[in-house]
N, C-alpha and C positions, 0 to 999 in steps of 0.2 A: 093431473099435475105431473105425474111420473112420465106419461107419454110425451108431454111437451118438453120435458127436460131432455129426454132421449133424442128427440128430433133436433133440439138445439145443439146438442153435442155432435150429432151426425153432420149437421150443417157446418159447424165450426171445423170439424175434421176435414170435410170436403174442401172447404175454402183454403185451409192450411195446406192441404195436399196440392191443390192447384197452384197456390202461391209458391210452394217449394219447387214444383215442376217448372214454373216460369223462371224462378231464380236460377235453377240449374241450366235452363235453356240459354239464359243471358250469359252465364259464366262460360258455357260451352262456346257460344258465339264469340266472346271476348278472346278465348284461348285460340280459336281458329284464326282470328284477325292478327293476333300477335305472332303466331307461327308464320302466317303469310308475309307479314312485314319483315320478319327476321330473314326469311328466304330471299325476299326482294333486296334487302340490304346486302346480303352475301353476294347475290348476283351482281349488284352494282359495284361492290368492292372488287370482285373478280374481273369485271369488265374494265374498271379503272386501272387495275394492275396490268392487265393485258395491253391496254392503250399506252400506259407509261413505259412498259418494256419495249413495245414497238417503237415509241418515240425515242427512247434511249438508243435503240439499235440504229434507227435512222440518223440520229445525231452523231453516233460513232462513225457511221459510214460517211456522213458529211465532213466530219473532222478529219478522217483519214484521207478523204478526197482533197480537202483544203490543204492538209499537211503535204500531200504529194505535190500539189500545185505550187505551194510555197517553196518546197525544196527544189522543184524544177526551175522556178524563177531564179532562185539563188544560185543554182548550179550554172545557169546560163551566164550570169554575171561573173562567176568564178572563171568560167572558160574564156570570157572576153578579157578579163584581167590577165590571165596566164598568157593569152595571145600577145599582149603588149609588154609583158615582162621578159623582154628579150634584148640582147645587146646589138642587134642589127636593125637598122631602119629599112623598111620596105616601102613599096609603092602604095600600100594600103594603111600605113601607120597612122596617118592623120584621121582617116575615117574610122579606123579601129579604136583609136583613143576616144573619139566622139561617141561611138556606139557603146563603149563600156560605161561611160559616164551617164548617158541617157538611160541605159538599162538599170544602173544603180539607183538613179533618181526615181525610177518608177517603182522600186521596191517599197514595201511597208517596213517599219522599224523592225518588226519581228522577222521578216524575210531577210533583212540585212544581216542579222545575227547568224543566219544559216550559211552565209557565203564562206566557202572553204574550198581551196584548190591547191594545186602544186605550190604556187606562190601566193595565191589570192587569200585574203582574209578581210573581215569587216574594217580593219584599220587602213586598208589601202586607200579607200575614199573617206572613211569615217573618222580617222584620227585628226584632231586639231593640232596643226603644227605652226599656227600663226597666220598672219595676214599676207597673202601673196602679193597684194597690190603695193606693198612697200618695196618690192624688188624691181629691178630693171633688167630685162633680158639682154639688153644692148645688142639687138639684132637689126638695128636701123641701117638703111643704105646712106648714100651721100657721105661716104667715109672720107674722101680726099686722098692725097698721095701718101700720107704717113699714118700707119696704123699700129697700135699696140694691141695684140690679141692675147687676152688673159685666158689661159687654159686651165680648167679645174676638173677634177673628177666629178664634182657636183654633189648636191644634196636635195632631197625632197622635203626637208624640214624648212618651212618658209622663213621662220624667224632667223635661223642660222644662215640661210642663203642671203638674206638681206643684210645681216649684220657682219658676217664674215667674208663671203665672196664679194658681195657688192661693196663692203667696206674697203677691201683691197683695191677694187676697180676704181672706186671714187677717189682714193688717195692717189692713184696713178693719173687719173684724169686731171686732178688738181695740180699735180706736179708737172704735167706735160700738156699744157693747153693747146699746143700746136700739133698734137697727135690725137687721132680719134681712138678711143678705147672701145674695143668690142669683146664679146664673150664667146667661149666655146666650152662645152662639157664633153668629157670623153665617155661618160657612162650613158649609153642610150636608154638603159632601163630607167634611169632617173629622169632623163629628158621626157620619156613617154609618161612617166608617173605625173610629173608636174603639168604636162600638157593636158592629160586626161582629167586630172582633178581640178586644176586651177585655170585651165585655158591659157597658159603662159607658154609660148613657143620659144625654146632655147636651141641655138644652133649646135650641132655636133661639129667635130673637126672639119669634115669634108664640106659641110654647109658653110661654115665660117670662112674657110679658105676660098671656096668658090665665090662667096659674097665679096671677098676682098678683090678677087680677080675681076669680077663683073663691075666693080666700082672703080677700077683703074688704080688700085693701090700700087705704089712703086716700092716703098720701103716698109717692110713688115718686121716688127719685133714681137717675138712670141715670149710671153712671160708665164711660165707654169707656176701654179700655186702649190704644186706638189712639194712634199717635204724633202725628197731626196732624188738622186739619180737611180730610181728603181724601174720596175717593169712599166709603169705608166709613162715615165719619162722616155723610155726606149720606144714605146708605141707612138708617142708624140713625134719624136725625131723621124721615125719611119714614115709617118703620115706626111711629113713635110717634104720628103724626098720627091714625091710626085708633083710638087708645086715649085721646086727650086728654080725652074726656068720661067716661071710666070711673073716674077718680080725682079726688080733691079737688085734688091738685096733682101735676104732673110737672115735674121739673127735670133738666136735662142738665148734667153737670159738664164741665169742660174736658178735652181729651185731653192727653197728656203735655207736648207742646211749647207748649201755650197757643195764643193767637191767631196767625194768619198775618199777617205784615207785608206791606207793599206791594211791597218788593223785597229783594234779597239783603243790603242793609245794615241792615235793620230787625231788631233782636233784642229779647229781653225777659228778664225775670227767670227764667222757666221754662227757657228755652234755656240760660241761664247755669248754672242749678242742674244741669241734665242734663249739660252739658259737663263740669262739675267732678266730678260723681259718677261718670260712666263712665270718665273719664280716670284718676281716683284708683284705681278698681277695676282697670283695666288695668295700671297701674303696679305695684300690689301683686301681682297675679297673675303678672306677669313677673319678680318677685323683685327689684325696684329700690326704693330708698328715696324717690326723687323723680323727677319728670319731667325735671328737669335732668340727673340721672344717666343717664336713658334717652337723652337727646340726646347727652351726652358719649360714650356707647357707640356712637354712630352709628346708633341705632335709631329708627324711626318707627312710630307706630301708624296703622292704617287702620281706621276704623269703617265697615262696609258695611251700608247700609240697603237697603230694597226698591226705592225709586224709584217714580214715578208720572207719568202724563200729566196729572193733575189740576193745577189752578192752584196747589195747595198744595205742589207740588214745590219751590217757592222756599224752603220750610222747610229743605231740605238745604243749600242755598247759605247760608242764614242761620246754620246750625250751623257751617259752615266759617268764616264771618265771626266767629262767637262764639269759636271756638277761637283765631283770630288775635288777637282783642281781649283774650283772657285770657293771651296770650303763649305759647300752645301751638303753637310753630312746627313741631314735629315730629308734629302730629296732623292727619290728613287724613280727609275725608268722601267716601265713594263709595256707589254704588247698583248693585244687580243689573241693573236695567232701563236704567241709563245715562241716566236723566232726573232732573235736568238733565244735559245732554251732558257738562259738565265733571266729572261724577261717575262716568263710565264707567270700567271697569277700565283700559282703555288710557290714558285721560286721567290717571288717578291714578298709574299707573306712570311716565308722563312727568314728572309733578310731583315724584315722589320722586327720579327720576334727576337732574333739574335741581337739586334741593336737595342732592344728594350723599349721601343716606342709603344705606347698604349692607346694613342689616338691617331686616326688616319683621315686624311682628306684626299679624295680621288679627284683627278682632273684630267681631261683629255689632252693628249699631245697630238692634236689633229687640227687642221686648218678650220674645219667646220665641226660644230657640235650637233651631229646628225644622229643617224641610227645607232652607231657604235657607242656614242657618248650616252644617249638616252636609254638604250637597251642593254648593250653588252657591259657598260660600266655601271650605270645607275639604276638599271631595271630591277624588278622584284623577282624575276625567275631565279631558280636555284643556281644557274650557271653564270649569273652576272657577277662582276667583280665585287660589288657591294655585298651581295648575298654570300659569296665565298669568304670574304673577310669576316662577315658576321658569324658564319658557320664555324670558323676556326676557333671561336671562343677566346681568342688571344687579345682582343682589343676592347677597350671601354667604350669607344665611340667610332663610328665610321660615317663621315660626311662626304658629300659630293659637290663639286662645282661644275655645272654644265655650261661651258663657254668655249667657243672655238678660238684658235690662235688668230684668226683673221680679224677679229674685232679689236685686238690690241694695237694701239697706235704705233708702238715701237716695232712691231712685226710688220705692219703696213709700210713703215718707212724703210725697212730692210728690203722689201720687194721693190720699193721705189729706187733704192740704191742699185739693186741688181739690174733693173731696167736701164738705168743710166749707164752702167758699165757696158751693157750690150749695145746701146746707142753709140757709145764712144768707141767701141771696138772696131778695129780695121777689118 
């Protein structure tokens, strides 16, 4: 019995030993598989990281390459814009304008934002200034024997060109149905801009005068829309010298403010008419019944002109004198260029502060409401008049009225009267 018990214990021990060895073998096998899987996962992660790094590097290279290409395309457009941003017309101007617009149209929106040159910027083609189709370049032939050539500096702002310059031309055409009204701009830079962007061809002085000659015009009346007898008026008269023997008669009408007096105290009927017309329009647009009501509200009007170093700059001082003589104590004259000096923005701000006005309305003293009105007067840059008035901290409110003189009916009729005087002159 004893021997059987011993044998049974030995057998049980052997089985248990074998079982334990098997379990250990399985555990060892499991650990080996786990280690192998961990190593494989690590290798996979390392491979994925390497691939990701390589992909990122390739993407960076592609981005750099794309960025270089984008800038190159934008720089090409900037160079084409700068090429036509000139005051002289050349034999290649027409094709240069076309090339600039086609290159701009081919850019992506992102590329357009990169356009930057000496004069070029995304705004050259990208800024919305209104519907050019509302304008009439008045460059048609079949003129006839009598022509009124309306000469303006010009503007690339479509709405202003249609409302202000075309407004004056339309008034003249209505007043003189027996005369053909045609247009010329003196700023080739603007002519090129409008042609490139809007495909609207406007004659410069030489083109308009040659058109008149080619059409057999006999009697030519030139009506400048300029404010005064300044540098642009001098250039106009010089250009006409070369054509004086091409017509039976050439007559030049007065600019808007008429003759220039000797000093700031000399005024005339034209300046009085302009002062009354522009002030009445400003009062109406501001929502007041009268200038007295504006004054009682503590509000002053500031009319901002261009300014000039020409001797005709005294015209601005004369306009201030005219306002004072009309009793318009809360109306002030200023200029972008600060010539005369007492018309600078800083000087005008001091005048208003001394007078005690706390509200200001800025409005252009310009035939068109173009770049100067929209940017130099009403723009958001630190050097705009609106920004400078705000920065002074002296006023409770600064508002702007963006409207050119040319859209005012009374101003249009003043040009009509000047043209009539020229027609009647011996």
